[in-house]
Backbone as a chain_set.jsonl record, in Angstrom:
{"seq": "VDANGGIVDWLVPAGAFSSIGTPLQAVQSVVEAAGGYVQSHRNQPILLARHPYGTRIGDAGGAPWLWHEGSADVELASDSLITESIERMDGAGIDGVYVSGTTHGVLGFVKITGSDGNKLAPMVTDSLITHVDSARQRGLSILGAGGKKQSIRLDLPVLVGAHQPGIIDVGQLVQVNSTNPWRGRVRAVQINARMPTLRQSVTLERYLG", "coords": {"N": [[-0.214, 3.662, -12.726], [-0.078, 6.263, -12.197], [-1.878, 6.75, -10.05], [-1.758, 6.994, -6.579], [0.351, 4.749, -5.319], [0.27, 2.899, -7.309], [0.387, -0.037, -9.469], [3.282, -1.194, -11.12], [3.665, -1.759, -14.641], [4.296, -4.829, -16.374], [5.702, -7.19, -18.723], [4.167, -10.181, -19.898], [4.801, -13.244, -21.234], [3.507, -15.102, -24.024], [1.549, -17.898, -23.317], [2.126, -17.923, -20.584], [0.126, -17.505, -18.761], [-3.113, -18.423, -17.866], [-6.669, -18.261, -17.429], [-9.517, -19.137, -15.725], [-12.812, -18.169, -15.292], [-14.398, -14.939, -14.352], [-13.852, -11.915, -16.074], [-13.055, -9.978, -14.245], [-12.005, -11.422, -12.152], [-9.773, -12.503, -13.497], [-8.315, -9.983, -13.831], [-7.906, -9.545, -11.21], [-6.173, -11.718, -10.573], [-3.904, -11.09, -11.967], [-2.981, -8.541, -10.701], [-2.761, -9.432, -7.985], [-0.624, -11.175, -8.409], [1.534, -9.432, -8.314], [1.452, -8.535, -5.794], [-0.478, -6.781, -5.213], [-3.707, -5.114, -5.14], [-7.19, -4.866, -6.275], [-9.061, -1.932, -6.749], [-12.024, -0.04, -6.884], [-12.443, 3.064, -8.596], [-13.266, 6.135, -7.048], [-15.237, 7.924, -8.096], [-15.508, 7.182, -10.794], [-16.148, 4.887, -13.599], [-13.835, 2.978, -13.29], [-11.393, 0.616, -12.757], [-8.772, 0.304, -10.311], [-5.472, -0.567, -10.068], [-3.678, -1.287, -7.386], [-0.911, -1.005, -5.049], [0.122, -1.959, -1.873], [2.483, -0.916, -0.884], [3.407, 0.799, -2.933], [5.118, 3.077, -4.956], [4.829, 6.489, -4.101], [3.001, 9.58, -4.976], [4.959, 11.744, -6.789], [7.221, 10.289, -6.905], [8.207, 9.38, -4.396], [9.464, 7.131, -2.081], [7.76, 4.081, -1.356], [7.845, 2.009, 0.546], [7.585, 1.026, 3.966], [9.773, 1.628, 5.624], [10.702, 3.891, 4.481], [8.956, 5.935, 4.88], [9.502, 8.145, 6.428], [10.843, 9.873, 4.826], [11.045, 12.804, 2.67], [8.056, 14.629, 1.69], [4.927, 14.459, 3.312], [1.732, 13.373, 1.924], [-0.545, 14.391, 3.08], [-1.076, 16.614, 5.708], [-2.198, 16.789, 9.054], [-3.651, 18.506, 11.688], [-3.338, 17.808, 15.152], [-5.359, 18.704, 16.845], [-7.828, 18.532, 15.431], [-8.605, 15.996, 15.466], [-9.879, 12.797, 16.464], [-9.051, 10.028, 18.169], [-9.91, 6.986, 17.481], [-9.194, 4.196, 17.875], [-6.334, 2.203, 18.622], [-4.291, -0.3, 17.513], [-2.055, -3.048, 17.866], [-0.226, -4.484, 15.157], [1.764, -6.367, 14.43], [4.104, -7.583, 12.108], [5.934, -10.245, 10.55], [9.409, -10.644, 11.422], [11.302, -10.028, 9.114], [13.641, -9.625, 6.412], [14.195, -10.413, 3.861], [13.33, -12.078, 0.808], [12.627, -14.764, -1.398], [11.422, -14.764, -4.64], [9.6, -16.302, -7.223], [8.913, -17.167, -10.653], [7.229, -19.615, -12.835], [7.055, -21.825, -15.287], [7.655, -19.927, -17.259], [9.021, -17.995, -15.811], [10.882, -15.753, -13.774], [13.557, -15.793, -11.357], [13.74, -14.129, -8.415], [15.607, -12.449, -5.857], [14.668, -10.468, -3.171], [15.262, -7.863, -0.98], [15.514, -5.911, 1.903], [16.998, -2.683, 1.435], [20.292, -2.193, 2.471], [20.237, -4.177, 4.381], [21.14, -7.42, 5.535], [19.493, -9.391, 4.39], [18.989, -11.984, 5.392], [17.115, -12.818, 7.019], [14.678, -14.757, 6.289], [11.501, -14.615, 4.446], [9.028, -17.263, 3.737], [9.488, -18.613, 0.636], [7.986, -17.595, -2.522], [5.975, -18.51, -5.149], [4.649, -17.828, -8.446], [2.809, -17.963, -11.454], [2.77, -15.69, -13.012], [5.0, -14.23, -12.326], [6.914, -12.943, -14.195], [8.884, -11.157, -14.868], [11.411, -8.816, -13.688], [10.268, -6.592, -12.482], [7.726, -7.461, -11.69], [8.542, -9.323, -9.815], [9.984, -7.845, -7.9], [8.01, -6.116, -6.959], [6.129, -7.995, -5.83], [7.769, -9.081, -3.898], [8.343, -6.659, -2.232], [5.649, -6.316, -1.242], [5.546, -8.355, 0.58], [7.802, -7.988, 2.24], [7.171, -5.348, 3.154], [4.884, -5.768, 4.709], [5.95, -6.82, 6.963], [7.622, -6.408, 10.305], [7.3, -4.045, 13.187], [4.217, -2.642, 14.006], [1.338, -0.402, 14.038], [-2.202, -0.228, 13.803], [-4.122, 2.412, 13.372], [-7.08, 4.162, 14.022], [-8.644, 7.025, 13.06], [-10.829, 9.834, 13.58], [-12.148, 12.523, 11.796], [-13.039, 15.798, 10.679], [-14.292, 16.38, 7.273], [-12.517, 18.451, 5.537], [-12.683, 21.094, 3.459], [-11.782, 23.291, 0.671], [-9.218, 25.794, -0.142], [-5.943, 24.432, 0.24], [-6.811, 22.3, 1.784], [-7.408, 18.985, 2.779], [-9.786, 17.44, 2.069], [-11.668, 14.604, 1.147], [-9.817, 12.077, 2.262], [-7.639, 9.909, 0.607], [-7.277, 6.364, 0.013], [-3.967, 4.976, 0.267], [-2.569, 7.242, 0.423], [0.105, 9.138, 2.266], [-0.038, 10.132, 5.425], [0.645, 12.734, 7.69], [0.631, 13.333, 11.16], [0.435, 15.936, 13.068], [1.273, 16.009, 15.994], [2.483, 16.466, 19.311], [4.821, 14.889, 19.06], [5.287, 14.388, 16.06], [4.1, 12.088, 13.661], [3.836, 9.421, 11.18], [1.605, 7.787, 8.753], [0.181, 5.265, 6.604], [-2.611, 5.45, 4.506], [-5.15, 3.12, 4.808], [-7.867, 2.455, 4.851], [-11.065, 4.24, 4.36], [-13.913, 5.695, 5.681], [-16.937, 7.357, 5.29], [-19.022, 9.486, 7.114], [-22.123, 10.703, 7.186], [-23.981, 13.066, 8.778], [-26.419, 15.151, 9.025], [-25.969, 18.354, 10.352], [-23.35, 17.81, 9.607], [-20.292, 16.363, 8.218], [-18.164, 13.849, 8.348], [-15.092, 11.898, 8.471], [-13.74, 8.615, 8.841], [-10.604, 7.38, 9.256], [-8.247, 4.858, 8.694], [-5.115, 4.279, 9.611], [-1.884, 2.713, 8.727], [0.733, 2.427, 10.731], [4.209, 2.492, 10.836], [6.598, 1.155, 13.006], [9.04, 0.135, 13.049]], "CA": [[0.918, 4.169, -11.979], [-0.447, 7.669, -11.746], [-2.508, 6.764, -8.825], [-0.908, 6.784, -5.459], [0.541, 3.412, -4.897], [-0.093, 2.105, -8.48], [1.11, -1.201, -9.848], [4.044, -1.083, -12.424], [3.288, -2.856, -15.538], [5.36, -5.812, -16.86], [5.372, -7.981, -19.851], [3.941, -11.53, -19.651], [4.94, -13.855, -22.512], [2.32, -15.915, -24.466], [1.4, -19.131, -22.701], [2.459, -17.988, -19.184], [-1.022, -17.253, -17.874], [-4.386, -18.821, -18.223], [-7.544, -17.917, -16.475], [-11.005, -19.461, -15.684], [-13.545, -17.303, -14.39], [-14.892, -13.703, -14.938], [-12.871, -10.952, -16.492], [-12.644, -9.236, -12.97], [-11.104, -12.41, -11.612], [-8.475, -12.523, -14.267], [-7.615, -8.982, -13.402], [-7.355, -9.708, -9.745], [-5.084, -12.581, -10.472], [-2.657, -10.474, -12.352], [-2.605, -7.647, -9.844], [-2.285, -9.989, -6.833], [0.767, -11.66, -8.582], [2.556, -8.447, -7.892], [1.344, -8.192, -4.328], [-1.303, -5.709, -5.089], [-5.147, -5.362, -4.886], [-7.918, -4.06, -7.171], [-9.867, -1.016, -6.106], [-12.813, 0.788, -7.723], [-12.382, 4.448, -8.479], [-14.365, 6.723, -6.328], [-16.498, 8.315, -8.902], [-15.576, 6.985, -12.308], [-16.155, 3.524, -13.911], [-12.522, 2.59, -13.588], [-10.637, -0.123, -11.784], [-7.427, 0.872, -10.013], [-4.576, -1.615, -9.576], [-2.972, -0.644, -6.361], [0.023, -1.788, -4.315], [0.043, -1.374, -0.501], [3.598, -0.058, -0.536], [3.901, 1.325, -4.033], [5.76, 4.431, -4.908], [3.921, 7.603, -3.827], [2.978, 10.61, -5.939], [6.309, 12.501, -6.69], [8.347, 9.268, -6.901], [8.6, 9.148, -3.097], [9.483, 5.746, -1.731], [6.562, 3.545, -0.856], [8.174, 1.104, 1.551], [7.352, 1.631, 5.25], [10.964, 2.191, 6.181], [10.935, 5.168, 3.855], [7.868, 6.957, 5.091], [9.903, 9.41, 7.139], [11.585, 10.773, 3.953], [10.157, 13.528, 1.807], [6.8, 15.346, 2.172], [3.667, 13.658, 3.385], [0.704, 13.823, 1.087], [-1.593, 15.141, 3.781], [-0.733, 16.922, 7.103], [-3.256, 16.981, 9.805], [-3.32, 19.07, 13.049], [-3.971, 16.883, 16.071], [-6.557, 19.129, 17.531], [-8.937, 18.303, 14.628], [-8.685, 14.474, 15.38], [-10.398, 11.948, 17.651], [-8.449, 8.735, 17.932], [-11.014, 6.004, 17.924], [-8.627, 3.025, 18.241], [-4.978, 1.835, 18.276], [-4.061, -1.829, 17.717], [-0.848, -3.63, 17.293], [-0.396, -5.453, 14.086], [3.131, -6.631, 14.046], [4.303, -8.561, 11.063], [7.23, -11.066, 10.76], [10.736, -9.918, 11.518], [11.977, -10.507, 7.963], [14.323, -8.571, 5.567], [14.473, -10.882, 2.534], [12.439, -13.094, 0.338], [12.784, -15.271, -2.797], [10.226, -14.838, -5.432], [9.949, -16.947, -8.494], [7.802, -17.595, -11.559], [7.175, -21.047, -12.948], [7.647, -22.26, -16.455], [8.177, -18.714, -17.949], [9.279, -17.026, -14.788], [12.19, -15.349, -13.209], [13.847, -15.898, -9.905], [14.297, -12.88, -7.743], [15.818, -12.171, -4.354], [14.161, -9.067, -2.735], [15.717, -7.563, 0.333], [15.51, -4.457, 2.364], [18.36, -2.07, 1.147], [21.13, -2.13, 3.555], [20.129, -5.309, 5.189], [21.834, -8.78, 5.002], [18.528, -10.175, 3.79], [19.196, -13.376, 5.795], [15.948, -13.279, 7.811], [13.923, -15.015, 4.992], [10.164, -15.128, 4.515], [8.926, -18.371, 2.894], [9.474, -18.498, -0.887], [6.657, -17.376, -3.111], [5.955, -18.78, -6.623], [3.42, -17.472, -9.17], [3.152, -18.196, -12.946], [2.992, -14.459, -13.501], [6.379, -13.591, -12.002], [7.85, -13.146, -15.444], [9.871, -10.013, -15.098], [11.967, -8.35, -12.498], [9.294, -5.679, -11.948], [6.704, -8.183, -10.888], [9.126, -9.99, -8.692], [10.297, -6.761, -6.963], [6.668, -5.68, -6.317], [5.672, -9.106, -5.021], [8.664, -9.004, -2.721], [8.018, -5.586, -1.452], [4.412, -6.558, -0.525], [5.807, -9.309, 1.673], [8.617, -7.394, 3.222], [6.418, -4.274, 3.721], [4.038, -6.214, 5.78], [6.684, -7.221, 8.204], [8.001, -5.382, 11.251], [6.351, -3.632, 14.28], [3.335, -1.696, 13.375], [0.076, -0.128, 14.636], [-3.283, 0.163, 13.033], [-4.721, 3.592, 14.026], [-8.216, 4.715, 13.357], [-8.873, 8.486, 13.444], [-12.088, 10.43, 13.168], [-11.942, 13.868, 11.572], [-13.999, 16.383, 9.712], [-14.014, 16.508, 5.955], [-12.123, 19.706, 5.392], [-12.68, 21.376, 2.047], [-11.222, 24.577, 0.359], [-7.721, 25.887, -0.491], [-4.88, 23.718, 1.097], [-7.491, 21.386, 2.675], [-7.304, 17.607, 2.146], [-10.929, 16.975, 1.447], [-11.78, 13.336, 1.63], [-8.455, 11.434, 2.138], [-7.63, 8.764, -0.252], [-6.457, 5.263, 0.3], [-2.668, 4.923, -0.272], [-1.837, 8.416, 0.858], [0.8, 9.047, 3.431], [-0.473, 11.192, 6.263], [1.482, 13.152, 8.888], [-0.156, 13.734, 12.149], [1.334, 16.939, 13.678], [1.048, 16.096, 17.267], [3.782, 16.888, 19.947], [5.855, 14.099, 18.347], [4.694, 14.006, 14.787], [4.181, 10.725, 13.122], [3.228, 9.148, 9.86], [0.95, 6.454, 8.573], [-0.388, 5.232, 5.263], [-4.021, 5.205, 4.604], [-5.61, 1.879, 4.361], [-9.287, 2.519, 4.63], [-11.698, 5.521, 4.597], [-15.27, 5.673, 5.736], [-17.55, 8.709, 5.259], [-20.156, 9.464, 7.874], [-22.816, 11.959, 6.936], [-25.142, 13.182, 9.648], [-26.686, 16.592, 8.893], [-25.375, 19.192, 9.246], [-21.901, 17.53, 9.648], [-19.785, 15.314, 7.41], [-16.939, 13.424, 9.012], [-14.574, 10.623, 7.892], [-12.971, 7.788, 9.721], [-9.407, 6.978, 8.394], [-7.467, 3.805, 9.177], [-3.7, 4.334, 9.097], [-0.89, 1.802, 9.032], [1.886, 3.229, 11.199], [5.404, 1.611, 10.883], [7.317, 1.369, 14.164], [10.421, -0.402, 12.951]], "C": [[0.643, 5.509, -11.448], [-1.067, 7.88, -10.463], [-1.588, 6.453, -7.693], [-0.786, 5.34, -5.07], [0.197, 2.529, -6.046], [0.817, 1.044, -8.731], [1.97, -0.785, -11.103], [3.862, -2.071, -13.341], [4.486, -3.651, -15.858], [4.842, -6.657, -17.832], [5.156, -9.524, -19.395], [3.882, -12.209, -21.016], [3.667, -14.739, -22.795], [2.562, -17.298, -23.875], [1.884, -19.17, -21.19], [1.269, -17.853, -18.221], [-2.268, -17.739, -18.707], [-5.452, -18.469, -17.166], [-9.014, -18.563, -16.778], [-11.815, -18.718, -14.851], [-14.0, -16.011, -15.157], [-13.739, -12.838, -15.196], [-12.243, -10.237, -15.246], [-11.678, -10.21, -12.177], [-9.774, -12.573, -12.232], [-7.772, -11.298, -13.956], [-7.062, -9.006, -12.007], [-6.167, -10.701, -9.671], [-3.807, -11.888, -10.957], [-2.312, -9.52, -11.248], [-2.038, -8.369, -8.528], [-0.881, -10.806, -7.106], [1.861, -10.704, -8.176], [2.228, -7.837, -6.522], [0.39, -7.144, -4.229], [-2.804, -6.133, -4.919], [-5.778, -4.462, -5.914], [-8.943, -3.13, -6.399], [-10.762, -0.256, -7.119], [-12.57, 2.288, -7.612], [-13.506, 5.034, -7.75], [-15.511, 7.2, -7.034], [-16.533, 8.218, -10.379], [-15.707, 5.418, -12.449], [-14.821, 2.957, -14.317], [-12.083, 1.692, -12.442], [-9.072, 0.298, -11.55], [-6.645, -0.357, -9.435], [-3.521, -1.019, -8.756], [-1.922, -1.57, -5.639], [0.086, -1.009, -3.006], [1.223, -0.587, -0.268], [4.262, 0.386, -1.888], [4.281, 2.719, -3.948], [4.585, 5.556, -4.846], [4.0, 8.597, -4.973], [4.356, 11.353, -5.747], [7.395, 11.512, -6.665], [8.963, 8.991, -5.463], [8.486, 7.597, -2.804], [8.259, 5.3, -1.027], [6.723, 2.552, 0.412], [8.019, 1.746, 2.906], [8.558, 2.207, 5.851], [11.426, 3.511, 5.456], [9.923, 6.182, 3.977], [8.293, 8.1, 5.692], [10.598, 10.348, 6.174], [10.569, 11.519, 3.077], [9.001, 14.23, 2.413], [5.765, 14.286, 2.24], [2.642, 14.091, 2.365], [-0.365, 14.596, 1.674], [-0.926, 15.317, 5.167], [-2.032, 17.299, 7.858], [-2.89, 17.488, 11.274], [-4.046, 18.0, 14.101], [-5.226, 17.312, 16.751], [-7.887, 18.977, 16.744], [-9.252, 16.703, 14.673], [-9.204, 13.976, 16.653], [-9.802, 10.565, 17.261], [-9.464, 7.756, 18.441], [-10.345, 4.609, 18.45], [-7.218, 2.912, 17.761], [-4.689, 0.397, 18.565], [-2.691, -2.167, 17.182], [-1.106, -4.509, 16.25], [0.938, -5.731, 13.485], [3.238, -7.723, 13.062], [5.573, -9.354, 11.415], [8.472, -10.252, 10.669], [11.601, -10.475, 10.29], [12.665, -9.356, 7.178], [14.692, -9.097, 4.183], [13.509, -11.904, 2.143], [12.763, -13.56, -1.143], [11.439, -15.41, -3.552], [10.405, -15.295, -6.745], [8.634, -17.22, -9.345], [7.751, -19.13, -11.729], [7.895, -21.429, -14.272], [8.259, -21.215, -17.342], [8.726, -17.612, -17.088], [10.648, -16.608, -14.594], [12.393, -15.661, -11.757], [14.444, -14.504, -9.342], [14.525, -13.021, -6.294], [15.498, -10.889, -3.98], [14.611, -8.961, -1.36], [15.588, -6.098, 0.668], [16.938, -3.812, 2.181], [19.025, -1.871, 2.423], [21.122, -3.094, 4.617], [20.958, -6.512, 4.696], [20.852, -9.626, 4.143], [18.572, -11.601, 4.329], [17.975, -13.756, 6.74], [14.77, -13.46, 6.751], [12.541, -15.29, 5.402], [10.105, -16.335, 3.615], [8.928, -17.944, 1.396], [8.231, -18.439, -1.441], [6.779, -17.721, -4.54], [4.603, -18.311, -7.241], [3.784, -17.439, -10.638], [3.258, -16.784, -13.567], [4.124, -13.66, -13.176], [7.201, -13.782, -13.194], [8.75, -12.13, -15.735], [10.311, -9.495, -13.668], [11.128, -7.307, -11.826], [8.243, -6.323, -11.186], [7.388, -8.755, -9.691], [9.453, -9.074, -7.544], [8.99, -6.338, -6.209], [6.11, -6.776, -5.411], [6.492, -9.159, -3.638], [8.491, -7.921, -1.79], [6.705, -5.773, -0.652], [4.7, -7.339, 0.596], [6.644, -8.639, 2.741], [7.948, -6.102, 3.973], [5.478, -4.629, 4.837], [4.737, -6.676, 7.048], [7.021, -6.091, 9.119], [6.976, -4.918, 12.142], [5.47, -2.501, 13.716], [2.058, -1.561, 14.196], [-1.045, 0.133, 13.58], [-4.123, 1.174, 13.7], [-5.864, 4.133, 13.29], [-8.525, 6.119, 13.929], [-10.118, 8.968, 12.786], [-11.78, 11.921, 12.977], [-12.904, 14.573, 10.672], [-13.38, 16.315, 8.206], [-13.78, 18.091, 5.571], [-11.83, 20.134, 3.869], [-12.143, 22.844, 1.916], [-9.794, 24.541, 0.175], [-6.94, 25.265, 0.72], [-5.591, 22.83, 2.19], [-7.462, 20.025, 2.085], [-8.622, 17.101, 1.603], [-11.113, 15.475, 2.023], [-10.405, 12.538, 1.325], [-8.537, 10.143, 1.46], [-6.698, 7.565, 0.21], [-5.015, 5.344, -0.423], [-1.773, 6.198, 0.003], [-1.074, 8.422, 2.109], [0.375, 10.335, 4.191], [0.514, 11.386, 7.389], [0.501, 13.649, 9.886], [0.779, 14.751, 13.019], [0.999, 17.107, 15.172], [2.39, 16.519, 17.939], [4.945, 16.127, 19.389], [5.098, 13.718, 17.059], [5.031, 12.708, 14.289], [3.482, 10.487, 11.878], [2.585, 7.809, 9.67], [0.375, 6.459, 7.126], [-1.804, 4.835, 5.286], [-4.386, 3.876, 4.157], [-7.19, 1.683, 4.246], [-9.917, 3.892, 5.046], [-13.243, 5.23, 4.688], [-15.908, 6.972, 5.968], [-18.825, 8.53, 6.151], [-20.965, 10.832, 7.796], [-24.075, 12.0, 7.92], [-25.368, 14.67, 9.624], [-26.671, 17.153, 10.191], [-23.901, 18.825, 9.099], [-21.589, 16.309, 8.786], [-18.383, 15.039, 8.021], [-16.389, 12.13, 8.312], [-13.705, 9.953, 8.875], [-11.912, 7.184, 8.87], [-8.59, 6.11, 9.22], [-6.032, 3.957, 8.645], [-2.9, 3.168, 9.494], [0.334, 2.518, 9.422], [3.082, 2.165, 11.354], [6.234, 2.076, 12.188], [8.788, 0.851, 14.022], [10.55, -1.861, 12.871]], "O": [[1.085, 5.864, -10.356], [-0.912, 8.912, -9.809], [-0.666, 5.659, -7.882], [-1.733, 4.76, -4.539], [-0.175, 1.388, -5.772], [1.964, 1.114, -8.288], [1.467, -0.124, -12.012], [3.88, -3.242, -12.961], [5.608, -3.197, -15.638], [3.635, -6.895, -17.859], [5.933, -10.032, -18.587], [3.064, -11.85, -21.862], [2.892, -15.048, -21.89], [3.681, -17.808, -23.935], [2.033, -20.242, -20.603], [1.407, -18.066, -17.017], [-2.435, -17.53, -19.909], [-5.066, -18.393, -15.999], [-9.56, -18.501, -17.879], [-11.51, -18.624, -13.662], [-13.996, -15.969, -16.387], [-12.695, -13.016, -14.568], [-11.047, -9.944, -15.23], [-10.667, -9.777, -11.623], [-8.764, -12.76, -11.553], [-6.56, -11.432, -13.783], [-5.955, -8.565, -11.698], [-5.279, -10.556, -8.831], [-2.737, -12.101, -10.386], [-1.186, -9.718, -10.792], [-0.986, -7.975, -8.027], [-0.117, -11.063, -6.176], [2.95, -11.097, -7.758], [2.694, -6.751, -6.177], [0.367, -6.533, -3.16], [-3.124, -7.282, -4.615], [-5.183, -3.499, -6.399], [-9.603, -3.601, -5.473], [-10.243, 0.142, -8.162], [-12.495, 2.748, -6.473], [-14.619, 4.51, -7.802], [-16.654, 6.939, -6.658], [-17.271, 8.873, -11.115], [-15.4, 4.708, -11.491], [-14.623, 2.518, -15.45], [-12.373, 1.98, -11.281], [-8.302, 0.571, -12.471], [-7.074, -1.04, -8.505], [-2.602, -0.357, -9.24], [-2.077, -2.791, -5.647], [0.103, 0.22, -2.93], [1.128, 0.385, 0.481], [5.487, 0.366, -2.007], [3.88, 3.47, -3.059], [3.549, 5.451, -5.503], [4.886, 8.524, -5.824], [4.808, 11.533, -4.616], [8.522, 11.926, -6.393], [10.064, 8.454, -5.344], [7.552, 6.918, -3.23], [7.734, 6.024, -0.181], [5.784, 2.358, 1.184], [8.297, 2.939, 3.022], [8.45, 3.211, 6.556], [12.429, 4.12, 5.829], [9.96, 7.202, 3.289], [7.593, 9.106, 5.579], [10.934, 11.473, 6.545], [9.475, 11.044, 2.773], [8.991, 14.41, 3.63], [5.687, 13.371, 1.42], [2.738, 15.248, 1.956], [-1.053, 15.362, 0.999], [-0.326, 14.398, 5.724], [-2.858, 18.048, 7.335], [-1.991, 16.976, 11.94], [-5.133, 17.47, 13.873], [-6.049, 16.503, 17.18], [-8.954, 19.25, 17.293], [-10.113, 16.231, 13.93], [-9.043, 14.551, 17.729], [-10.041, 10.044, 16.172], [-9.817, 7.701, 19.619], [-10.895, 3.97, 19.347], [-6.868, 3.408, 16.689], [-4.817, -0.075, 19.695], [-2.243, -1.629, 16.169], [-2.073, -5.268, 16.306], [1.248, -5.437, 12.331], [2.522, -8.72, 13.164], [6.189, -9.135, 12.458], [8.556, -9.281, 9.917], [12.502, -11.29, 10.482], [12.25, -8.205, 7.315], [15.372, -8.423, 3.409], [12.904, -12.558, 2.993], [13.133, -12.741, -1.985], [10.502, -16.082, -3.121], [11.281, -14.783, -7.443], [7.53, -17.445, -8.849], [8.194, -19.857, -10.84], [9.12, -21.373, -14.379], [9.211, -21.475, -18.077], [8.887, -16.47, -17.52], [11.54, -17.128, -15.264], [11.421, -15.776, -11.01], [15.442, -13.936, -9.787], [13.737, -13.637, -5.575], [16.166, -10.037, -4.566], [14.383, -9.884, -0.577], [15.561, -5.213, -0.187], [17.93, -4.325, 2.699], [18.41, -1.422, 3.39], [21.822, -2.971, 5.623], [21.401, -6.551, 3.548], [21.263, -10.437, 3.313], [18.118, -12.449, 3.56], [17.869, -14.901, 7.18], [14.039, -12.533, 6.401], [12.258, -15.975, 6.385], [10.997, -16.497, 2.783], [8.342, -16.916, 1.055], [7.339, -19.144, -0.968], [7.712, -17.208, -5.158], [3.557, -18.404, -6.598], [4.855, -16.983, -11.038], [3.841, -16.702, -14.649], [4.27, -12.534, -13.651], [8.075, -14.647, -13.249], [9.392, -12.166, -16.784], [9.655, -9.729, -12.654], [11.28, -7.142, -10.616], [7.856, -5.831, -10.126], [6.832, -8.673, -8.596], [9.254, -9.416, -6.378], [8.953, -6.238, -4.983], [5.656, -6.476, -4.307], [5.976, -9.257, -2.524], [8.482, -8.177, -0.586], [6.667, -5.411, 0.524], [4.121, -7.046, 1.642], [6.329, -8.669, 3.93], [8.145, -5.859, 5.163], [5.305, -3.874, 5.793], [4.101, -6.885, 8.081], [6.757, -4.932, 8.797], [5.819, -5.302, 11.966], [5.935, -1.569, 13.06], [1.71, -2.462, 14.959], [-0.746, 0.703, 12.531], [-4.851, 0.784, 14.613], [-5.754, 4.526, 12.129], [-8.64, 6.311, 15.14], [-10.451, 8.614, 11.655], [-11.215, 12.543, 13.876], [-13.574, 13.883, 9.904], [-12.171, 16.213, 7.995], [-14.721, 18.85, 5.342], [-10.935, 19.635, 3.186], [-12.057, 23.555, 2.918], [-9.152, 23.497, 0.29], [-7.192, 25.497, 1.902], [-5.09, 22.639, 3.298], [-7.494, 19.942, 0.857], [-8.559, 16.316, 0.657], [-10.77, 15.174, 3.167], [-10.001, 12.423, 0.168], [-9.439, 9.347, 1.724], [-5.578, 7.737, 0.69], [-4.932, 5.741, -1.585], [-0.551, 6.229, -0.142], [-1.518, 7.757, 3.045], [0.428, 11.444, 3.66], [1.107, 10.462, 7.947], [-0.429, 14.356, 9.497], [1.783, 14.328, 13.593], [0.518, 18.158, 15.594], [3.331, 16.888, 17.236], [6.018, 16.714, 19.253], [4.329, 12.757, 17.066], [6.154, 12.237, 14.464], [2.598, 11.26, 11.508], [2.944, 6.824, 10.315], [0.129, 7.511, 6.537], [-2.176, 3.937, 6.041], [-3.913, 3.493, 3.088], [-7.661, 0.775, 3.562], [-9.408, 4.591, 5.922], [-13.78, 4.562, 3.804], [-15.43, 7.699, 6.839], [-19.588, 7.58, 5.978], [-20.531, 11.885, 8.263], [-24.99, 11.177, 7.892], [-24.55, 15.406, 10.175], [-27.254, 16.592, 11.119], [-23.217, 19.597, 8.427], [-22.393, 15.392, 8.618], [-17.562, 15.945, 8.164], [-17.133, 11.394, 7.664], [-13.007, 10.597, 9.659], [-12.218, 6.539, 7.867], [-8.225, 6.482, 10.335], [-5.757, 3.799, 7.455], [-3.181, 2.611, 10.554], [0.961, 3.168, 8.586], [2.899, 1.099, 11.943], [6.494, 3.265, 12.369], [9.638, 1.159, 14.858], [11.664, -2.378, 12.788]]}, "num_chains": 1, "name": "protein.A"}
């Protein structure tokens, strides 16, 4: 949970889960039940359980419709960026979803706060939805993927030193201070080292409504 966009733990009762395969596949099954994904740590032998719309550092809301609130994790000046591509990646126009366990599970109705929740996504079932925390996170992953969006890829230098972001991390919320400032959440980072320069390409998910 300490990592930006971490998965919130929940209890799974005995008999609710069984796995055939490697230990990593078992970990992936648990994380994916909550709508998350597994990522390796950048420089340590650690696996990170991440949620695409999990709470940000400082307990800031992680859902796309809350990205305008609070402080961004990183602010970038537009004159340091090269926009490589902008693509539309619209999701479904939904505001509610039913999420259910199976033999040991709970049934949860997850909706966007303030909405009627009547634009429903297809119901999701998973044997590991055994607690409201897992149901809420799985529902958020579905609702967060909806709405009008852009996928924007930026090229920028790796800026180090005091008050500089260094290598930007997946899950961080970035604010681009252009004429009309906007925000996006980091979905991918690629480092390009060509002596004597070091640059990074960052893919952002921008929520349009």
